[in-house]
C-alpha positions, -999 to +999 in steps of 0.1 A: +391+432+310+423+424+329+453+408+313+474+384+335+510+388+326+538+363+333+558+388+354+539+409+378+569+429+388+577+438+352+541+446+342+536+467+373+568+487+366+557+493+329+522+503+338+534+527+365+557+543+339+529+546+314+507+562+340+534+588+348+541+595+311+505+604+304+508+636+325+540+648+342+545+683+357+573+700+375+553+699+408+544+662+407+573+644+391+602+628+411+634+648+419+655+631+392+630+640+365+630+676+378+668+676+374+665+662+339+640+690+330+664+716+343+693+702+324+674+702+291+661+737+297+695+751+303+709+737+271+720+763+245+706+741+217+670+748+208+665+714+192+650+687+215+671+661+198+703+679+205+692+687+240+686+650+246+720+641+232+738+667+253+722+653+284+726+616+276+762+618+262+778+609+295+747+595+312+734+570+286+716+543+306+682+527+299+664+545+328+678+579+317+668+572+281+632+564+292+630+596+312+643+616+282+618+600+258+591+606+282+599+643+283+603+647+245+572+663+230+584+661+194+579+625+181+606+627+155+631+640+181+622+610+203+627+585+175+661+601+165+672+600+202+663+563+204+682+556+172+712+576+183+713+556+215+713+524+194+746+535+177+764+541+210+791+517+221+785+498+253+748+505+252+721+480+245+684+487+245+663+469+270+627+458+267+618+489+288+633+513+263+617+495+234+584+496+253+587+534+258+593+543+221+568+518+208+542+531+232+549+567+222+546+559+185+515+539+190+497+566+209+506+590+180+490+565+156+523+557+137+515+520+133+542+513+106+572+526+126+558+510+158+556+476+140+592+479+128+605+486+163+585+456+176+605+435+150+638+451+161+631+442+197+625+406+188+656+404+166+677+419+194+666+391+217+659+416+245+653+400+279+616+400+288+606+410+252+575+388+253+564+404+286+569+438+271+549+430+240+521+415+261+521+446+283+519+468+252+488+449+240+472+454+273+481+491+275+470+499+240+436+481+246+432+501+278+437+533+259+413+522+231+441+519+205+429+486+189+448+489+157+481+494+176+473+464+198+467+443+168+500+453+152+519+443+183+499+410+184+508+402+148+545+408+154+544+386+185+527+358+166+550+362+136+581+358+158+575+320+158+590+319+193+565+332+217+531+317+225+506+343+239+484+331+267+447+327+262+440+359+282+457+379+254+434+365+228+404+373+251+415+409+257+419+414+219+386+397+211+368+417+237+381+450+224+374+441+188+338+430+195+327+454+222+345+486+210+352+485+173+328+458+160+356+446+137+344+411+127+372+403+103+400+410+128+380+392+156+378+361+133+415+364+126+424+365+163+402+334+170+418+315+141+452+323+155+442+309+188+430+277+171+463+275+152+483+279+184+465+249+199+453+268+229+420+257+243+394+286+244+377+296+276+340+304+279+349+341+276+366+334+242+336+317+229+313+344+242+332+370+222+330+347+192+293+344+195+289+381+197+310+386+166+290+361+147+257+377+156+270+411+147+279+398+112+245+381+108+260+346+110+231+333+132+232+297+122+270+296+127+266+312+161+240+286+171+263+258+159+292+272+179+269+274+210+259+237+206+296+227+203+308+245+234+309+213+254+331+197+228+357+225+235+356+219+272+335+249+280+302+252+298+279+281+289+276+308+315+250+335+321+268+358+296+266+331+269+228+329+273+225+367+274+244+370+241+224+342+225+190+355+236+198+391+226+212+380+193+182+359+184+157+387+194+177+413+174+173+390+143+135+386+150+139+350+160+120+353+193+106+318+193+142+304+192+152+328+220+124+315+241+134+279+232+169+287+246+153+298+278+135+265+280+169+248+279+180+271+308+151+259+329+159+223+322+196+225+330+192+250+359+222+272+349+235+298+373+225+332+358+233+368+368+214+400+371+222+412+336+206+381+321+174+384+342+171+422+335+170+415+298+151+382+296+122+388+320+110+420+302+115+402+269+092+374+280+067+399+293+066+418+261+060+385+242+032+378+267+049+346+279+037+351+314+043+315+327+079+315+315+084+350+329+072+339+363+093+308+362+124+328+354+115+352+382+113+323+407+147+310+395+161+345+401+148+346+437+160+310+443+195+320+432+196+349+457+196+375+429+174+403+440+149+416+414+148+454+409+117+476+405+118+474+367+116+436+367+088+437+392+069+463+372+072+443+339+059+411+356+030+430+373+020+445+339+022+411+322+002+393+349-025+420+349-027+420+311-035+383+313-059+389+342-038+369+368-050+392+395-040+371+425-005+365+412-001+402+406-012+411+441+013+386+455+040+402+435+030+437+448+031+423+483+066+408+476+079+442+464+067+459+496+082+431+518+115+436+499+114+474+507+108+482+470+080+508+466+056+499+438+053+527+413+021+545+403+022+525+370+022+492+390-009+503+410-026+515+377-020+481+361-034+464+391-065+486+393-072+481+355-071+444+361-095+447+390-119+468+369-117+444+339-127+416+362-156+437+375-141+440+409-143+478+414-151+475+452-122+452+457-100+477+439-110+505+462-103+482+493-069+473+479-059+509+474-071+518+509-053+488+524-020+497+508-025+534+518-021+546+483-025+584+481-013+590+445-037+603+419-030+580+389-043+548+405-075+565+415-080+580+381-076+545+366-103+535+391-125+564+379-122+553+343-130+517+353-162+529+369-171+549+339-164+521+314-185+498+335-214+523+335-212+528+372-217+566+370-230+569+406-199+551+420-178+574+398-195+605+414-188+592+449-152+583+441-146+617+427-160+634+457-138+612+480-107+621+459-115+658+461-120+657+499-086+639+503-070+664+479-058+637+454-081+647+425-066+667+396-081+682+365-079+649+347-100+633+374-129+656+367-124+654+329-128+616+331-163+619+344-171+648+321-161+628+291-180+597+303-212+618+305-206+633+271-200+600+254-233+588+268-249+619+253-258+633+288-245+668+280-268+683+306-251+664+335-217+672+320-226+710+321-237+706+357-204+690+366-186+717+347-203+743+368-192+725+399-157+725+387-158+763+381-173+768+416-146+748+432-120+766+410-108+735+393-088+744+363-103+736+329-079+722+304-079+709+268-091+675+280-123+690+295-129+710+263-124+679+241-150+661+262-175+689+259-170+692+221-176+655+218-207+658+240-222+686+218-215+665+187-232+634+202-264+654+207-262+671+173-252+706+185-224+710+160-224+748+159-219+749+197-191+724+194-175+745+166-177+775+189-158+756+216-133+745+190-125+781+181-119+789+218-094+760+221-077+771+189-072+806+204-055+789+234-033+769+210-047+737+224-049+705+205-079+682+209-079+644+207-085+627+174-119+615+182-133+649+191-118+664+159-132+636+137-167+638+152-168+676+150-157+676+113-181+648+104-210+666+121-202+699+103-203+680+070-237+665+080-252+699+084-235+710+051-212+735+068-183+728+046-166+761+053-163+753+090-153+717+083-125+729+061-114+753+089-112+724+113-092+703+088-067+730+081-061+735+118-055+697+122-032+696+092-012+725+104-007+707+137-002+673+121-032+658+138-046+627+121-083+626+110-104+594+110-107+581+074-145+581+076-146+617+086-121+627+060-142+609+033-173+628+045-154+661+040-143+652+005-179+641-004-193+673+011-170+694-010-177+675-042-215+677-036-210+714-035-190+713-068-158+723-050-137+695-065-106+717-067-107+724-030-113+686-024-081+678-044-061+704-023-073+688+009-066+653-005-030+664-012-027+679+023-040+648+041-008+629+040+010+657+058-011+652+089-010+614+089-046+610+076-049+578+056-070+584+024-096+557+019-105+546-015-140+561-012-124+596-010-105+589-042-135+576-061-156+606-050-130+630-064-126+610-096-164+607-101-167+645-099-139+650-123-155+625-147-188+644-146-169+676-154-151+659-183-117+666-168-099+636-181-064+651-177-071+660-141-085+625-136-052+609-148-032+632-125-052+621-095-047+585-107-009+589-109-008+604-074-029+575-061-005+550-076+026+568-062+010+568-028+005+530-031-033+531-032-052+500-044-078+507-071-112+491-067-140+483-093-156+517-091-123+535-097-116+514-128-152+519-141-149+557-137-116+557-156-129+535-184-161+555-186-143+588-188-118+575-214-147+561-235-164+595-234-132+611-247-130+583-273-095+572-260-097+536-269-061+526-260-065+539-225-098+521-222-081+488-232-052+495-208-075+501-178-097+472-187-068+448-188-054+461-155-088+457-138-093+421-149-057+411-143-061+423-107-091+401-103-116+430-102-148+424-121-175+452-124-212+445-123-227+430-154-242+462-167-210+481-166-190+452-180-213+450-210-210+487-217-172+484-215-171+454-238-194+471-262-172+502-265-141+481-271-159+458-296-173+488-315-137+500-320-126+465-331-101+461-301-114+429-286-082+412-298-063+435-274-082+422-244-081+384-253-062+375-221-086+394-200-115+376-217-099+342-210-095+353-173-132+362-171-142+329-186-120+308-163-125+327-130-160+340-130-195+333-143-204+369-150-206+366-188-243+362-199-257+353-233-257+389-245-220+393-236-212+360-254-230+372-285-212+405-283-178+389-280-185+362-307-197+388-332-169+412-324-141+386-326-155+372-359-155+407-374-119+412-363-109+380-381-105+360-349-128+331-360-111+304-340-116+324-308-152+332-318-160+295-324-145+286-291-168+311-273-197+298-293-189+263-281-189+275-245-221+294-250-240+264-264-226+242-235-244+266-212-276+260-231-278+295-247-285+302-284-270+331-302-291+362-311-303+370-346-273+391-354-249+364-345-271+338-362-271+358-394-233+364-393-226+327-388-249+316-417-233+340-441-198+329-431-207+293-432-220+297-468-189+314-479-167+287-463-188+259-480-181+273-514-143+273-508-140+239-491-150+204-501-170+196-470-180+161-482-144+150-482-143+153-444-147+120-426-180+121-407-164+101-379-136+127-374-132+144-340-139+178-357-177+174-351-177+202-325-208+219-311-201+250-333-200+229-365-232+211-356-249+244-351-236+258-383-249+228-403-283+230-386-286+266-395-276+259-431-302+232-434-328+256-421 
């Protein structure tokens, strides 16, 4: 960022002096500086300050003082020399001498003394003081001394005399935003510009937008963007780049794309930087039409796309199966002397294959004289995925003859045969590979292990696994998962555990279904402790533990009566963020009931119902019976209400159980309410409930004057009617 100073002659002289002062040697400095060095060196006084005075005593002029300050390595001596010169008769500091000492102090980080000297220069009314201060701001920014530049700026503003040009504000704003990210100081500089009455430029507002986005002031940034016209500024390419990047960074992609729509409508002139950011963004968001439109704008404005932009567009077009457009783009790259990458051809081949145009893909690669392996491997995979095994054989032979087949090429076909359970053909192909001295790698072994598993030859697959482990090879996740699951199917838990430990050691993830099989296999063999160890190890290798694995372990612990271990497993599940299901809760409640731990049963029951989980009717009845037998129904009253309001699972037996239990616990109002609901469903209470209500009704009749109740009162509920009927009977 360049600063335009009012006096080019002055600024050139200052900047040339600063450049020299950064590094001066006896072999490169001018003759008069060499003389000065010799004079100082021959002085008998060891102090730099006294050496300086001795030299300047009869030669005190601004230029000589600047040279002395420049050669003084000790900062205190330089300041003392400057102050000594201030006390000499017939000498007056110039803006150049002030510039020299202020610059020296600033580069040493002494902001306080530097600021005081800025004030002194202004008070002395030095000629060209404003230009010196402006040059200092520019120089400090150039040397990344933002705090020092801000100190000079504040002193310049506080003088009340000088009015900095807009370029100074822009230089400071740019440094504050792009280098230090100092939002508060950036806002201060912008406010000072407004106070001065200077109209901002588009560069000023661009820096302001960046600062606002950095400080998460998105709405304010959008408001400033909309008001740029009111400030006499028209957005440029940088404006839109800042806006789009800022919105995307704040996950407001739709608004960023809306801004691009405005660009299309207004036909703004954009530069390469904007296109390089926006076209990949649109492609990543799968906005293929907008991406193509922006690409056409780019070409129309004579901005040449690079290979990355071409590649992103080709990938996006192929992903959306716009094959013809992708081919045109590839042709455009070639015409522009840009060589398409292997990835570009791979994307195009995948598009051909997905559209079922394998023959056309072959013709395309031949026409473009593509001799790279990757596109042909993609074509091989396309043939295999389409089930065209014969075409895949012919293609592989052709690739081998042209010396463009690699080990991966052969492995693609081997894996295809293995996945289709044609292990015999895969072995034949393997023999051909060995005959032709094609190197077998881990990919080939992974395919063979998968093939053996698909045909049920798990012991053979395990033997191959051990060979790969000896070579320190890592298989793909699918091969590991199918091998481990197969070993569990044949009850070879020892081998399955060996595979799992190898995966965990190498942080390879296992498919959840295979992991669950392993846990079940161990639990079936009464190895629950080993299952727990594997469960704790699973998270280390990125294996997600499904709820079935948890319940399998918990079920086994419940059978063994290990309630404490069960609760430990539960706590680890909750820490890991696992969601409990109906079976998990039922195991917990059943185990706690066997241990006669009523409070825990009540706790788990309430948790289960509050989470909207309802067990099957049989288990629910058993749970309610246990709680009722211990007179704790009152502790699950809210859960009972939730069951009544959100499900129809309660049958007549459960109603009778709850009515009887609540009545015995003294909750007669709740019991009558449940009785009303029961009768509304057309169910009659059982004999036990019937007898309880009759006895209770007789006792209540002796203590109350029933005849005094108005027969027309609204208290004639279903429960009262039933009680009266039973009494008459």
